[in-house]
C-alpha positions in Angstrom: 0.2 0.0 0.0 2.9 2.4 1.1 4.7 1.5 -2.2 1.3 2.4 -4.7 1.4 5.7 -2.7 4.7 6.7 -3.2 4.3 5.8 -7.0 1.1 8.3 -7.2 2.6 11.0 -5.3 6.0 10.6 -8.3 3.3 10.4 -11.0 1.5 13.2 -9.8 4.9 15.6 -9.4 6.1 14.7 -13.0 2.6 15.4 -14.4 2.7 18.7 -12.9 6.0 19.5 -13.5 5.2 18.7 -17.5 2.0 20.6 -17.6 2.7 23.7 -15.8 6.5 24.5 -16.3 7.1 26.9 -19.0 9.1 26.2 -22.0 12.5 28.5 -21.4 13.3 30.6 -24.1 16.5 31.8 -25.2 16.4 34.7 -23.7 15.5 33.4 -20.1 18.6 31.4 -20.4 21.2 34.2 -21.9 19.5 37.5 -21.5 17.7 39.4 -23.6 20.6 39.8 -25.9 21.3 36.6 -27.0 18.1 36.7 -29.4 20.6 38.8 -31.7 22.3 36.0 -33.9 26.2 36.8 -34.3 27.6 33.8 -34.7 30.6 34.0 -36.9 31.3 37.8 -36.6 34.2 38.8 -34.6 35.2 42.3 -33.4 38.0 44.3 -31.9 36.2 46.8 -29.4 37.9 50.1 -28.5 37.7 52.0 -25.3 38.9 55.6 -24.5 40.6 57.3 -22.3 37.9 57.9 -19.8 35.8 55.7 -17.6 32.9 55.7 -19.2 34.7 55.1 -22.3 36.1 52.0 -20.6 32.7 50.9 -19.4 31.2 51.3 -22.7 33.5 49.0 -24.0 33.2 46.4 -22.0 29.5 47.0 -22.1 29.9 46.0 -26.1 32.0 43.2 -25.5 29.8 41.5 -23.1 26.9 41.8 -25.6 28.4 40.5 -28.4 29.6 37.4 -26.4 26.4 37.1 -24.9 24.9 36.7 -29.0 27.2 34.1 -29.5 30.1 36.6 -31.2 33.5 37.1 -30.8 35.1 40.4 -29.7 38.6 41.2 -28.5 39.2 43.5 -25.8 41.2 46.8 -27.2 39.4 48.9 -24.4 42.8 50.7 -23.9 42.8 52.4 -27.1 40.4 55.3 -27.9 37.9 53.9 -29.9 36.8 57.1 -31.8 40.2 58.0 -33.0 41.1 54.3 -34.0 37.7 53.8 -35.9 38.6 56.7 -37.8 42.3 55.8 -38.7 43.2 54.0 -41.5 42.6 49.9 -41.6 45.9 49.4 -42.0 46.9 51.2 -38.9 44.5 50.1 -36.5 42.7 46.6 -35.8 40.0 48.2 -33.8 36.4 47.8 -35.8 33.8 49.5 -33.4 34.2 52.2 -30.1 32.3 55.1 -28.9 33.0 58.6 -28.4 31.0 61.7 -26.4 29.4 63.6 -28.9 30.5 66.7 -27.0 33.9 66.1 -27.7 33.6 65.7 -31.6 35.5 67.8 -33.9 33.8 68.6 -37.4 35.8 65.5 -39.0 34.4 63.4 -36.2 37.2 62.8 -34.5 37.1 62.8 -30.8 39.3 65.6 -28.9 42.3 64.0 -27.3 41.8 66.1 -23.8 38.1 64.7 -23.9 37.2 68.4 -23.7 34.0 69.9 -25.4 34.5 71.0 -28.5 33.2 74.8 -29.5 30.8 75.1 -31.3 28.9 72.1 -30.1 28.9 69.3 -32.6 26.5 68.8 -35.7 26.1 64.7 -35.7 23.8 64.6 -38.7 26.6 66.2 -40.7 29.6 64.3 -39.3 27.1 61.2 -40.3 27.1 62.2 -43.5 31.1 62.9 -43.8 31.7 59.7 -42.1 29.4 57.8 -44.4 31.7 58.5 -47.3 34.8 56.9 -45.5 33.1 53.9 -44.5 32.0 55.3 -40.8 28.8 54.5 -39.4 27.3 56.2 -36.1 24.5 54.6 -34.4 21.9 56.7 -32.0 23.5 58.0 -28.9 22.8 57.0 -24.9 19.6 58.4 -23.7 22.3 59.5 -21.1 23.1 63.0 -22.7 26.5 63.6 -21.1 25.4 67.0 -20.1 26.6 68.9 -16.5 24.2 68.7 -13.5 23.2 70.8 -10.9 23.8 69.1 -7.2 22.8 69.4 -3.5 22.4 67.9 -0.1 19.1 67.0 -1.1 16.5 66.5 -4.1 13.9 69.0 -5.4 14.0 71.3 -8.5 16.7 74.0 -9.2 14.3 76.9 -9.1 14.4 76.3 -5.0 18.0 77.5 -5.2 17.3 80.7 -6.3 19.2 83.9 -4.9 22.1 81.1 -3.7 25.6 80.8 -5.2 26.3 77.3 -6.7 30.5 76.2 -6.8 31.4 75.5 -10.0 35.1 74.6 -11.3 37.0 77.3 -13.5 35.5 75.2 -17.1 31.7 76.0 -16.1 31.8 79.9 -15.7 30.7 82.1 -18.7 33.0 82.5 -21.1 34.5 78.8 -21.3 34.2 75.8 -23.5 31.3 74.1 -20.8 28.1 75.6 -22.0 25.6 76.6 -21.0 27.7 76.8 -17.4 26.4 79.2 -14.5 25.2 82.1 -17.0 22.6 80.5 -18.1 21.7 79.1 -15.3 21.5 82.3 -13.6 19.1 83.7 -16.3 16.5 81.0 -16.0 16.6 80.3 -12.2 17.8 83.3 -10.4 20.9 81.8 -8.9 23.8 83.9 -7.8 26.6 84.6 -9.4 29.0 81.4 -8.9 31.9 80.6 -6.4 34.6 79.1 -8.1 36.6 76.3 -6.9 40.0 74.8 -7.9 37.9 71.8 -9.8 35.2 69.6 -9.7 36.1 67.2 -6.8 36.5 70.2 -4.7 32.9 71.6 -5.9 31.4 67.7 -4.5 33.0 68.2 -1.5 32.3 72.0 -0.5 28.3 70.8 -1.7 28.9 67.3 0.5 30.1 69.4 4.0 27.6 72.2 3.4 29.9 75.2 2.1 28.1 75.4 -0.9 24.2 75.0 -1.4 24.9 73.5 -4.7 27.5 72.5 -7.3 28.0 72.2 -11.1 29.3 69.0 -12.1 30.0 66.7 -15.0 26.4 64.3 -15.0 28.3 61.2 -15.4 30.5 62.2 -11.9 30.6 58.6 -9.8 31.1 60.7 -6.4 27.7 62.2 -6.6 26.0 58.7 -5.4 29.2 58.4 -3.5 28.6 61.3 -1.4 25.1 61.2 -1.0 24.1 64.4 -3.3 21.2 64.6 -5.3 20.7 65.7 -8.5 18.5 68.5 -8.7 15.6 69.0 -11.1 16.1 70.6 -14.5 12.7 71.6 -15.2 13.3 74.2 -17.2 15.6 72.1 -19.5 18.7 74.4 -19.0 20.9 72.1 -19.0 19.0 69.3 -21.2 18.2 70.9 -24.3 20.9 73.6 -24.6 23.3 74.6 -26.4 22.3 73.1 -29.5 24.2 70.6 -30.9 24.4 66.7 -29.9 24.8 65.2 -26.6 25.3 61.6 -25.3 27.6 58.6 -26.1 27.3 57.0 -29.5 29.0 54.1 -30.9 30.7 54.0 -34.1 31.8 50.9 -36.1 33.3 50.4 -39.8 30.7 50.1 -42.8 32.0 46.6 -43.7 31.3 45.1 -40.1 28.1 46.6 -40.0 27.3 44.9 -43.0 28.3 41.6 -42.5 26.0 41.5 -39.1 23.4 43.8 -39.0 22.0 42.7 -35.6 25.1 43.9 -34.1 23.6 47.9 -34.1 20.2 46.3 -32.8 22.1 44.7 -30.1 24.0 48.3 -29.3 20.7 50.1 -29.3 19.5 47.9 -26.3 21.7 49.1 -24.7 21.8 52.5 -25.3 18.3 53.4 -24.6 18.9 51.8 -21.2 22.0 54.1 -20.2 20.4 57.2 -18.5 22.1 59.4 -15.8 22.0 57.1 -13.0 23.2 54.2 -14.8 26.3 55.9 -15.6 26.5 57.5 -12.5 26.3 54.4 -10.6 28.8 52.5 -13.2 31.4 55.3 -12.7 31.4 55.3 -8.9 31.7 51.5 -8.7 35.2 52.0 -11.1 36.2 55.7 -9.5 35.1 55.1 -6.2 35.1 51.7 -4.6 37.8 50.1 -7.2 36.3 47.9 -9.3 37.3 46.4 -12.8 35.3 48.2 -15.1 34.6 44.3 -16.9 33.1 42.9 -14.0 30.7 46.5 -13.2 29.7 46.3 -17.3 28.7 42.5 -17.0 26.7 43.4 -13.3 24.8 46.0 -14.9 23.8 44.5 -18.3 22.8 40.7 -15.9 20.7 43.6 -13.6 18.7 44.6 -16.6 18.5 41.1 -17.9 20.3 41.9 -21.1 22.8 38.7 -20.4 22.8 35.7 -18.3 24.7 35.6 -14.7 27.8 33.6 -14.7 
């Protein structure tokens, strides 16, 4: 009798397992990027001199591998510069660039400084197409400066206070729109100029400054517990004219061979907003973690690649 009961339970368990467990899809097993078939594709991926560009390089490598392609790590090279170099001088197939740093020829400024006037991405795309280089849409993160304070809220609530700013963020310098536009839109007092961005962040965190103007990707913003204030009048997000954000570029022949690569990179760029970039930069610059590990953890958290 006991043997019959055990057998009945076993049959019921197996039947329930077969009838109620949904079939697992490739997306579930390998992450969303696994559905982009890059089998047989091999790419050399360049990075850049900044933490942001090295992270973007590692995101690309992990994404390509999730789609069963091969990717070689050249994240120490400046992808924007190398992709523009003649093929006989470099093996880099694809890379990223901050659109604020592009010259008229599409090559990023080697110092990483913003270019004035702001670059015109459609014009650069057209010129680079003739050179056999393709630009894909940029990240959701616009790579602009932000106003930070010790608590959240709109920038307008800071009217009458004097923000701290580094020399490159005051009127007449290369970082636009800078404090002049903020003063005009929100009634902020003339800025207190401190030596550099690190000093801005430190002074805001300790209360010496009510607010500060800093790069939007700064990893020390979340590390210091600071909040990005709401630019409800879109002074920093919408101006000055020109393209902003980070965009992938690649040799046209590489994309022609595997068009799915563009869709794969698009799934990454649309998810890269300000909090995502600041969080990853913090892990690298503040916590001392490897960009490769940081990039893969973020992709796993987004469901784009499988864990393990």
